N, C-alpha and C positions, 0 to 999 in steps of 0.2 A: 168620320168623328175624329178620323185623323189629322184632319185640316186643324181641329185645334193647337197641337202641337208648333202650331205655325205662331202662335203667343204665347210659347213658353219661355222666351227671353226678353215679354214686356215687363215682369216684374224688377227684373236686371236694369233694364233699361230705363225705368223710372226713377231709381236710385240713382245712378249716375247722372240723369239728369238734374235731378234735385239738388245734388252736393255740386256740380260742376256748370252747368249752360245755366240753369235760371237766377243765383248769385251773380254770374259772370256779365249775361243779358242786363239787367237790373242795374249795375253798378254804369255799366257802358251807357247808360240812358237813350239805347237805339231804338228807333221805327222799326226795321227789319233788322234778320237774320245775320244780314251780308254788309251792312253798315260797319260792322265790327271789321270784316276781312280786310277793309284799304286801310284803316291806322297799322293792323298787323304787317299787313303784306301790302299790297299798291292797289289802284286802281283795277287795273287789268283783271286783276284775280278776284277782285269783288266782282265786277262785270261779267267775268266767266262763270262765276257758282252762281250768279243770279240766272245767268241764261239758261245754266245747265235746269235749275229749279224749276222757271219759266215751261221750256220745252217739253220736260215729265209731268209736270202738272196742269198744263194746258190740254195735253192729251189727255189725263185722267179725269181731267172736267168734262170731256165729250163722253166719256165713258158711262160716268153718275148723271150724263141726261138721259142716255141709250137705257138705262135699267128702268128709269118708271116708263118711259115711251113703248117698251114691250109690254107692261101689265096693261097701259091702257089700250094698246092695240088689242088685246086680248079680250079685253072688257067691251070696249065701244065697236070694234072692228073697223078703226079706223085706219090710215097706211101709217107705217114707221116716220115717214118721213116727213108727214103732218104735225103729228104728237113731238118730235124730235123740237122742231121749229116752236110749238106753242110752249112748251115746258121749260125750253131754254130761256125764251122771251119772260114768262111767268116769273122765272128766278133773277133774270137779269133785272124786272123793275124795281122790285124789294130790295136788291141789294144795293142798286144806283142810287135809289131813293132815301134806302135808310142805312148805308155802310154798315162798319165793324156793330153796331150797338144793335142795326135789325137783325143782323148774323146771329149774333149772341140769346137776342130774346126770342127769335123763333126756334133756335134748336133747344133751347129749354123747354118750348112746347113741344118741339114735335119730339121730345125724348121720351117726356109723359105717355104721349100717344103710344109709341115705340113699347115703352115697358107694358102698359095695358095690354097692347094687342098682341104682344107676345103670349103672354099668361092665359089670355081669352081661348088664342089657336089652341095652345096644349091642351088645355081643361075639352075644346071641343071636338080633338081628333082622337083623346083618350074616350071620352062619352059615348063614340059613334063607332067603336070596336065592339066586337062580340061581348056579352055578358061575363062570358068564362075567359076572356082575356086580360088580364092582368095586367099591371105594368112591368112587373118581372117577367111576365109570359112574351109581354110586346118586344123587349130586350130580348129573351130566347129567340124569338125568330128572326130581330135583327138580326142574331148573332152568326145563325145558320145563314144567312144568307151573307155574312162578310161584311156586314154595316156596323160592327162596333169595333173595328180595330182601333181603338183609342191611339195606344203607344207602341212605337216601332223603333228598338236600340239598336237595327238595323245599321252598317255602314255603308248601303249600298247607294252610290253615288246616282243612278236611276231611280232612284226613290224621292220624292219630291219631298215628303212630311214624315220627318223622323225628331226622337225627342234632339237629336246633334243638330240637323238642319234650324230646328228650332231656338235651342239652346246658343247655338253660333250664330247662325246664319240669321235668325229671327232676333236675337240683341242688336247685332248689328244694325238690322233693316229699322228695327224701332229708333233705336239712337239717332239713326239719320232723319226718319220720320218725325219722332216728336222735338228734337234738338236741334234741327238745321231746315226743314219744311218750313216756309213763313207759315201755310195756313193751320200749322199749330203753334208755331212758335209766338204768332200776333195774339193766341188764348194767352198766355202768359206772360208777355208785354205788357198788355193791359189790364192785368190782374194791379190789385192795390196795394199789396205788397208782396215781398219775396215768399215769406211764409202762405199767403191764400194761395197763391203760384203751386208753392209744393206743397200743397195739401189736395190741389186739383190733381196732380200730379199723382201723388201715392194712392190716390181713392179709383182712378185710372187704371194703373198698376194691380191694385185689389179686384176689383170689379170685371174687369175686361176678360180675363180667361174663364171666371165661371158663368158670365154673362153671354160666351161665345159657346160656351159648350151646352147652354141651354137651347140657342137659336138652333146648333147644328143638331140636337136632340129632338128638337121640333120637326126638323126634318127627315129624321128617320123614324118617327113616329106616322109621318107621312106615307112612308114606302110602308111600313104595317100597315097601316089602313088599307094601302092597294093590295094587298095580300088578300082581303078577305072583300075587297070591292071591286069592280070592274074598271080598267083605266083604258086608255086609249093608245094604240100603238106608237104616236107621236102624239106628245101633249101640244104641239102647236095647233092650236086651231084651224089657222090658216093655211097651214102645208096639208093638212088633212083636206079640207077644203079642193085645194088646187090639184090634189092628187085626183079623187073624183072628177073633176073633169078633163083630166088629159087621158091620152091612150095608154096610161099605165093602171088603169084605174084595175082593170080584172085580175092583175099580179098583185096589187095591192092588198084588193080584198081577200084574195088566199093566203096571206099575211098575218091579213085582222082574223081570219078563220082559225090558224094555227094559233096566235097569240091569243084567243079567246079559250082554245080547248087547254093550253098550259094552264092559262088563270082558273079554268074548273078542277083541274087536276090537282094545282096546290088546295083550292077550297078542299076537296075531299080529303087531303092529309090532313090539314088543320082542322077539319069539323069537329075532334075530339079534342080542340085546343092544339098542344104540339109539342109532343115527346122526342128528347134529344135525339132516338136512333134513326127518326125522320129525316135529319140534317142532310144526308147524302141524296136524299132524292128533291127536296127544296133547291138544293144547288145545281143538280142537274137541269131541274125545268128551269132555273135562274139563267143558265146559262143557254138554252136554247132560247129562253125569251130574247137573251141579249145579242142572238146573232140575229132575229127576225127584225130587231130591234137597227140592227146594222143594215140589213137588206134594204129597210124602209128607208133608211136614212139615203142610201145610197139611190134610190129611185126620185128621191122627194129632189136633191143634186142638182140628178139628171134633170128635172122639168127646169130647178133654177136656172141650167145654163142655157136652155131652149129658150126661155123666155129674160134677160140679162136686165130688162127694163124693171122689171119689179123684182126685189130682192126676197125671195123665200127661203126663212133660217128652217135648217131641217134639224140642227143642236136643238133638243126643246129641255134641256135639262133646267134652266131659268125659267120655263111656263111649269114645271111640275106643281108648285104649291099653287100658283096663281088658278091650275085648275081643279084643286081640292077647294079652294076658296068660293069658287064662284059655281060648282056644282054640289056642294054639301054645306053650306052655313046658310042661316037665314040673311035674307036682305041688306038688315039693320049692320049684323057684323063683317056680312063683306063689305059693307062702306067704309066699316073701323080698318079691315084688315088691310085694304087697297090704301087706305089713309095710312097706316103704318109703314108698307113699301114706299110710297111717295114720299114719307117725309123722311126715311132713311135719306134717299136718293137725292132729294131738294136741299138736304140738311148740308151733304157733301159738298153740291156742287156750288151753294151759295159761299161758302167757306172758301172754295180754293178759287172763286172768282174775285172776292176780295182779296186774298192774298195774292193772286197774280195782278192785279191792279195796283197795289200798293209796293207790290216790289217794284214792276215797271215804274211807277211813278218814283218812288224815294231812291231806288239802285241807278236806274240807266236815265228816266226824263231828267228829275232833277240834278241829278250828281253832272250830268255834261251839258246843263245849260251855264253859258258863260253871262249873264245879265240875271240880278236879281227878280225874283216875283214874289209877290205875297201868297200867305196861307192858303188862302181863299182859290187863287188861282191854280194850288198844286189839288186841293180838294175838288174841284171844278175840274181837274184833269185827270183824277184819279177814277170819277166818275165815266169820262170819255175812257179810259182805259179798261174799268169793268164791261162796259158796253163792248169794246173790240175784242176783248177775250170771249167775251159770252158769245159773240158771232162767230168766233173761232171754235169755241167749244160746240157750238149746234153743228158745225160743217164739220167736226170730228165726228160726232155724234151718228151723223146721215152716212156714213163711210164705213161707221164702226160693224163688227159680227159679234156672236158670243163666244169663238173659241170655246175653252171648256166650261167655265164660268165667269161671269163680268167681275166677282171682286177678286179671281186670281189673276186677270187679265189686269185690273189696277195695279196690284202689288207685283207684277212682273215689270211691266214700265216703272215704277219708282226702284226695282233694284236694279236696273241696269244704269241707273244715274246717281242712287243713293249711297251706294259704298265710296264713290267718288269724291261725296261732297263731303260726308263724313269725317274722312280722312284730311281734306282741308282744314275741317275745323278742327280735328285733333291735332295737327300742325301746329294751327294757329295757338292753340291753350298750352300744348306740351312742347313741343320744339321749339325753343326761342331763336337757336341760330341758324333757320332755315330762313332764307327770305322769298322773297316774292316772285321773281325772275323762275327759281328751281318748281316752285308749286305750281307755277302757270304752265309751264311744260309738261312737268308730270300730270297735271290732269288731263291735258291734252291727250298723251300717249295712253294713259289708262283707260280715256272713255273710248277710244279707239278699239282697244284692246279686248275691252269688258264687251262692246257691241260686236265684235267679231267673235268670242266666244260665245255668246249668245246664240247668236245666229247658226253656228256649228254644232250648237249644242252639247256642248262639253259638259257643262255641269246643271245640276238645277237651279231653277231662279234664286234662291233664298241664299245660297253660296257666293254669287256675284255680289252680295253686299259686304261680305268678309273681303273676298277678294278685291275688289275694288278698291276699300278702304287701305287696305295692306299694299295694294302696288301704288297707290298715290304717294304714300307714306315712302317706301321704299324708293320709289325714282328719285321724290325731291330729295330725301335725306341723301342720296346716293350723289344726285347732280352738285348739291350743296357742299360734299366732301371732296368731292373731284375739282370744284371750281376753286376751294380752298386751296389744295393741295396744290394747282397749276398755278395761283397767284404766288405761294410762298415758293416754289423753283422758279418764276421769273424774277423774283425779287435778288434770291438768292444767284 
């Protein structure tokens, strides 16, 4: 639940975007966010910023293809490689053929499916808990297992999600994402008016935090459900199948037997509902179970190393909800909830491919062509760029893995680049005395430093947004002032 703090900066960012970014973009009548930078700075700064966007968003598009592939691999038993290719080309087809309009129309439909599916999922989970386990009791059980730590005011830099990372790092991430990322900027660039675009942003700021809280709460209720119902040692069905066929089967079965014993012990404790004095027992059993899961993942990783041609994923966090859906819901609802997950992932992928193609066409291809071409030519070129980026995204999906979880991975990729990009835009808006060359140099230095800090793991990823923004602004202003002082001394 602590992940909801990640969104605490969103309302702040939405207000700033409504007051500063949206009026500016509409006034300039641009197709992409990066067109503005050439007029303010120069072509090389515009091109570099566009490339930074293309790199990080191209990687993220691959991850959003990988997400639904995991789901279908669990449902259909197909391999991830084939599903990455199939899903990727499905998205490419309607994005290439329909463009921005197709993306907008399908996203409205997908959002309706997502909301209906989430409400039904929550209802079905609660209805399958024991009769004496009320919602408040369920929250008590989740709290006893450490699942309800929503707010953290600590200044511990090793903790990724606190109020401070959410408000400071989160604000800068959301400013970067909604204010400079073409996949989001294109939404309000195509709005009928400034007011319509601002209303969209305000509703986003008001609804996103409670919606994300509700999504996370569904996950917590799934955890509570598995306190009363049997669960596998590893939720990835293919991993379990491979272990059974391996030389490690007997050792894995021993771990499974211990896991079942722990589950039965929890059921005995929770048979009379839940009493607060039982918290210590529940926590001790959960710790023992977690140790078993770690040992099981080591076995799966060993099998994966021994047969490198077939990837076997030991990280099962993104399979938990899928397991619940497939094993505990009626078939019609299984279809609906799978559609919910697919819709969420495909919606993101289509938007990203559309933004990648338009940025490539406008900021790189069109801007650097010497001869004039018709609008029809650039529309056709954009479709080819969509296809190209789609194929690249599929390639990234084919080599991806789950890390901690997929949404976190997408945000980590963004955080490595977003602070730098936001700093460039803030310099453009507010530091009128800074010229293009200092910004260009500062952006290169900042990006190298942020990548180095991330690799060395010196800061939680959300802080990289704030640090990147401060670094690029500070370095650019420093270079500009140094050049000014140098020029003045030469004249003197």
